[in-house]
One Martini backbone bead per residue (centre of mass of N, CA, C, O) as a GRO file, in nm:
protein
   64
    1MET     BB    1   0.022  -1.797  -2.653
    2ASN     BB    2  -0.123  -2.023  -2.436
    3VAL     BB    3  -0.296  -1.934  -2.125
    4GLN     BB    4  -0.318  -2.075  -1.788
    5THR     BB    5  -0.470  -2.034  -1.463
    6CYS     BB    6  -0.387  -2.121  -1.115
    7ASP     BB    7  -0.504  -2.113  -0.789
    8HIS     BB    8  -0.358  -2.274  -0.489
    9ARG     BB    9  -0.437  -2.061  -0.238
   10GLY     BB   10  -0.663  -1.890  -0.310
   11SER     BB   11  -0.834  -1.580  -0.246
   12SER     BB   12  -0.622  -1.468  -0.003
   13SER     BB   13  -0.430  -1.369  -0.217
   14ARG     BB   14  -0.263  -1.030  -0.244
   15ASN     BB   15  -0.035  -1.062  -0.422
   16ASN     BB   16   0.182  -0.986  -0.664
   17ARG     BB   17   0.293  -1.040  -0.959
   18ILE     BB   18   0.652  -1.069  -1.039
   19GLU     BB   19   0.750  -1.388  -1.050
   20ALA     BB   20   0.862  -1.660  -1.251
   21ARG     BB   21   0.888  -2.029  -1.274
   22PRO     BB   22   0.984  -2.312  -1.396
   23ILE     BB   23   0.843  -2.657  -1.328
   24ALA     BB   24   0.744  -2.764  -1.623
   25ARG     BB   25   0.694  -3.003  -1.880
   26LEU     BB   26   0.520  -3.042  -2.176
   27ARG     BB   27   0.433  -3.353  -2.340
   28ASN     BB   28   0.386  -3.537  -2.596
   29LYS     BB   29   0.270  -3.855  -2.583
   30ASP     BB   30   0.379  -3.970  -2.866
   31ASP     BB   31   0.673  -3.786  -2.941
   32GLY     BB   32   0.793  -3.576  -2.701
   33ARG     BB   33   0.726  -3.309  -2.736
   34VAL     BB   34   0.738  -2.971  -2.659
   35ILE     BB   35   0.421  -2.787  -2.566
   36GLY     BB   36   0.505  -2.680  -2.277
   37LEU     BB   37   0.466  -2.475  -1.967
   38VAL     BB   38   0.512  -2.450  -1.616
   39TYR     BB   39   0.440  -2.194  -1.382
   40GLU     BB   40   0.553  -2.010  -1.095
   41TRP     BB   41   0.453  -1.797  -0.881
   42ASN     BB   42   0.496  -1.595  -0.595
   43THR     BB   43   0.187  -1.670  -0.512
   44GLY     BB   44   0.139  -1.990  -0.624
   45GLU     BB   45   0.071  -1.980  -0.893
   46THR     BB   46  -0.027  -2.137  -1.190
   47GLN     BB   47   0.110  -2.156  -1.541
   48THR     BB   48   0.008  -2.227  -1.856
   49ALA     BB   49   0.217  -2.266  -2.154
   50TRP     BB   50   0.151  -2.293  -2.481
   51PHE     BB   51   0.261  -2.410  -2.797
   52GLY     BB   52  -0.021  -2.326  -2.883
   53LYS     BB   53  -0.250  -2.547  -2.875
   54ALA     BB   54  -0.420  -2.702  -2.641
   55GLU     BB   55  -0.389  -3.020  -2.488
   56ARG     BB   56  -0.520  -3.321  -2.350
   57SER     BB   57  -0.261  -3.504  -2.431
   58PHE     BB   58  -0.015  -3.538  -2.171
   59VAL     BB   59   0.311  -3.491  -2.025
   60THR     BB   60   0.460  -3.439  -1.709
   61GLU     BB   61   0.785  -3.268  -1.647
   62GLU     BB   62   0.974  -3.220  -1.399
   63LEU     BB   63   1.183  -2.981  -1.270
   64ARG     BB   64   1.505  -2.951  -1.089
   0.00000   0.00000   0.00000
């Protein structure tokens, strides 16, 4: 699984990552396949987990 992380709180966050929850699906723009998920950690950071190679063209579907 290919994983990318982005800290949306800035460098002032000193909390440890303990728990993450899925907040969005990443879908292939052409055929609608789910190609990854976006997780949000308890620190506010988000992490993209691709099912295979990361793709440049995709649609984000927020989970409710």
